[in-house]
N, C-alpha and C positions, 0 to 999 in steps of 0.2 A: 549137240546143245548137253549139256550137265546141269543136275538137277539135285541140288543140296539142301540139306535142312542143319542149324545151327543146333548144337548139341551139347547137353551137362552129362558128365560121366556121374554121377548120382540118378541121374534119369534112366541112364542106361539100366545100373546096378535094383533101382527100386522098380521097373519093370520088365525087367530081362534083355538079356539081347538077342532072343531069340523074338520077342515080341517086336520089339526095335526093328529089327532087320525084314520082319514081316509086313510091318504097318509101312514101313521107307517101301517098300516091292509095288504093294498096294497102291500107295501116294505116287509113284510112276517117279520118285527118286533114286538116281544112279550112285550118289554118293552122299556121305554123313561128316559133317566137319562137327568133331569135337573138340570141347575147351581142353586145351594140355595147358594151358597159364591161365588162372584167369585173377579177378580182385575180387571185394566183400560186395556182400549185398544181401539185402533182401527179397526171399524170389516164393512170389505164391504158387504152388505146385499143385493144381488141379488133375495131373493123372494119376498122381504117386497113390499107390497102395498102403504107403509108409508114413507118410504123413502131408501136410497142406501148407507147410509153409518150410521154408529150409534156408539158410545163414551160410555160405560159403566161409569158408576161413582165406583171409586175404593175403592176395598176393603167393596165392602157392601155384606147384605145379602139381599135374597128373597123371606123372610118368614116371617113371623109375631113373634118376639120374645115373650116368658112369662117372664115378669115383673120382678115375684118373683126369678126367675133365675139368673136373673144378678144386683139383687139389691146390692150385698156388691164386683161386679167386678171391678177392677181397669181399664181392657181393656172393651169397651164397643160396639158391634156392631151398626151400622146404616144400617137402611131397605133402601133399592134402592126405589128412588124416582116412578118405576112404581108399586111398591106395589100397591102404594096408587089406581092404576085405577084396581086391584084386585091381590087378592091372588092364581096365578095358579098351585103353591103348594096342595092346600087344593083343589082346583078343581081337578085336576089331582088324587087326592087322593082319592074324592066324586068318578071320574070316574070308577077307578080300583075296588070299594068298591063295583060298580055296574055290576062289570064285564068286566070292560076297561084295556086299557095295565096296567102291572105290573110298580112300579114307585122307581126310585133311585133317590137317591138325590147326586147330584155332586159338595162334597165341597170342594172348597179350605181350605185349613187349616192355615197355616202361610206364607203364601205371599199376604202380605197384609202391602202397601206401606202408607198409611192413617194412619193406627195405628205406623206403622213403625216412622212414622214425629210425630205424634201425642206423642211417649211414643219408644225415640232413645235408654232406656235403656235399652229395649227388644226385639232388633234389635240383629242380628249377626256381629261381628267384624273380620275384617281379624287383621293381624299378627301385622298391626304397626297400632293399632286400632281404623280404620275409620271403620263407621258405613255403610251396607246394611240395608237398608233402606226399602227396599221391602221384607225383609228375616226375620220374629221374630225368635227368636232362639227357638230352641227345649229344650235347656236345662234352659229358664230363667223359673220361676214358675208362673209368669203373662199369660206367652205367655201359656204355658199349658193352665193353667186353664180358657184362652179363649176358646180352641180348645175345652177343656171337656164342656166347657159350650154350647156351638155351639153343639156339639153331642147329648148332654142330651134333649136338648130343641127338636133338628130336631125329634129325635124319637118318644121322648114320647109325643111329640105336634099333630104331622101329622102320625107317622107309617109308613113310606118308606119301601116297600121289601127292599130295600139296601141302606147303604150308602160310598158312592165311595170315597176314602178319599185322596184325590192329596194337594203334599205337604205339609209333616206333619214333613219334615226333613230340610238339611243345602241343602240349594239352588245353585248352581252356580254363580261366580262371573258375566258372560256376561246371563242375562237374559231380552232382549229387553224394557231396560228401556228407557226413554225419552231421544233422542238423543244419543246413547251411542259413545263416542268418545275413540277412539282406537290407537293410532300412531306407535305403540309398532308392535305390529303383533302379540298377547299374541296366544303360544299354549296353546292345551287342558291342559296340564299339567301345565301352567302359571295358567293359566282359576283356573285348583281345588284348586291351591296352595293362590289364592286369595279368594277361597272359603271357606277355614279352618276357621272355631270361636275360639279367642280366647278372645273371651267377660269375663268379669270377673264370671260369672254363668258356663260358660264352664270347664274354669279355676278350680274352686272348685270344682264343679263335679267330673273332671277327678284327680285333688290330694283326693280327696275321696276315688276313685278305685286305688290310687299307682300310677299314670300315670303324667311322670312332662311336664305336659303343658307351663310352662316358657321355658325348652329349648328345646321343638318340635318349641317355638315359636321363639323364636331363629336362628333356621336353616332355619325354613321359612323365614323368614324377609331376610335372607343372600340369599335364594335362590330368592324370587324376585326381588330384588336390584340388582342380576345377573342380570334377565332379561332385567330388566329396561335399564340396561349400554350396551348389547350388540349392537354393531351398525344392524345385522339382527335375525330373531327368528333361533334360534338353540335349538332345542330341547334334554332337557339332558338326558330325555328317552324314544327314538325316539320308541317303543314299545308302549307307555303311551295311552290309558291305558288299552289295551289291556292283559297285563298281571297282570292286577290288584294289589294288598297288594305288590305284590313280589317286585318291584319296589324301595320299602323302605326298604330292610333287610339293608342293609350296613349303615343304618341310623336310628336305633332299635328306639331313642328319636319321630322319624318323626312316623314310623312304628306306633310304640304304641301309640301313640295320634291318630293316623289314625281309627286304630282298637277299640279304646274305644266310637270312636263316635257313633255305632254302637247302645254304651246305652241307652244316652238320647232318639233317637227313637222309638226302641223299647219298651223301659218302657212307652214311650207317646202312644206307639198303644197300651198296656197292659191296661194303662188306658180309652183310649176312649172306648175300647171292653167294659168294667167295668160301664164307666158312659150312655151306650146306652139301650135303651129298649131294652130286650130282641126279642120281634118282628123285629126288623132291625138285617140284615147280615150287615157286617163292612167290607170293602176289601182294599185293598190299590190299587191305580194308581202309576203305575213305570215304567222305561225303564230298560231294563238290565242289566245297568251299573249305578245299584240303588244303588251301596258301594258309587259311588262316593260322594250321598248326604247322607250317612248314613245308607243307608239304607240295612238288611241281609234278603234278601225274603223269604229265609226259616223259622228266628225268625218269622218273619213279620205275615207269614201264622200263625203259633203256637197262637201270640198274636191274630189274627181278626178271621173271617171265612175266608180267600183268598185275592186273588194279581191278579188284571188285567197287563198282562206286557203286554205295549204298545208295537207293530210290525211296528214304523213308518220308512221309506225309509229302509228297506229290499225288498232282492228279496225272492222269494219263499224256498228255499233252507234255507236260513240265519232266515226268519218264522218258519219253523218247527224246526232246530236247538234251536233257542231262546226257542219253546215253549218247544220243549224237554225237555231242562234243568231245564225252568220253574218248569212243573211238578215231575220235579226228586227231587227238593228244599223244591215244597210245600205239596206232598205226594199224595195219592191215594184219600184223605178225605175231603179235602177243595179245596176250590174254587179257578177256574185256569181260568183267560179271558186273551183278549185279546183285542188290538185296532188299529182301521186302519183309518188313515187320506182319505179320500174322494176328494185332493186335485190335481189337473194339476199342472204339468206334474208326480206328486209322482205316479198317476194312470192314465194312458189315455184311459184306455178304461174300458167295464164292465169283459171282460176278465181277466184283471190285476189285480183288487180287488176279482172276481172269484178264481181265482188259488193259492188266498192267503188266501182267508177264507181255501179254501178245505184244505190246507197246515194247517194251524193251528188246525182243526178238528180234522183232523187225526192223529196230532200228541198229541190230549187229549185235549183240550181247553174243558171247560163246557159253554164260552157262548162269543158272540163276540161284540163289539163294535163301531160303526162306529161316524167317528168325518167330521162335522157338519153339523147338517139338514138346521140349518138356513146361513150356508156360502157357500152353491153349489148349484147349480142351479139345477130347478126343475127334467129336465131330467135324470141329476144322481142318482136319487132314484132309476131308472132302473137300472143301476150299483149294487145300495144294494138290490134290490130284487135279481138281478141274486147271486150275493156272498150267502143271506137267503140258496136260491136254493142250494146253493154249501154245506149248510152246513146240507143239509138234511132233 
């Protein structure tokens, strides 16, 4: 059983690598999951002696790329300015090789507003053709090439033990963009419908698979228009998303298109595994309703080395059920991990976290990740320690 904590490079720099290694060891963690590609945000920094808030640069990488790997790429990486202060990933790899913690490269793939604004032709677009600048499209050849280069460069140059792939898929419409405004009161199904991508790359790829994307687009446009015209929210499918794809059975053109969305994501994952150095294992980070983003957990596990199914906002019984279903999907021979936020009030005590970790272990996980080292008070690391002891 491995235990890790998602961590930002600036926290390692602010607190020092020695401090981080010591605190990880005290908490019973054997792995550090370091952000190597990340998006923008505003982060409270309770533990930093340098600052109490931080705004990371949008869509940047936290390692030094190999120029020759990117020579012909249209979508180019931008190195975060903190890397000028030191290559945290390289330092952690050196420490690992000297007997320190395992290193996992936590890599955000297609969630990149910087590149989306620079290359709007490569982003997802809703049924009306409106761009989602925060989400590069998994069907677009240049977006796929960007992520392949990212994974190939990381794995060949640094050889982390694991690369954790976040957002190699279609993202939801509501995803914390700057000052989002919604006066309609979008339902879960509305958000999903607005996230369906009908960009030229998706329409062409779907057509090649025998799927009529334009027919699906017409229906989805009508549903979104209906949602925007009603006086108050009224779900078309009150059971959404619990019943999964079954809600679309009476609309075969939409069902076919939604089922097709697994293809660009799964094939991208296969390409990433092929592009990566064999020394690094690749796992997908996802949620239990991954189908909303085009992720088929069973197929993802076949394409990669495993899956991390995050168990956010779940009681222990739901954690157990989610992990058990995940184990059945990925099979006995692939990595199955889970993740917990150590955020209040989602977790109100060490016991809250420990009972969920124990439920996950009993249901068959191989690893647990905790979120997030620099975002929680130091004393909450004691909760992580108890959860790791619950892991055995």
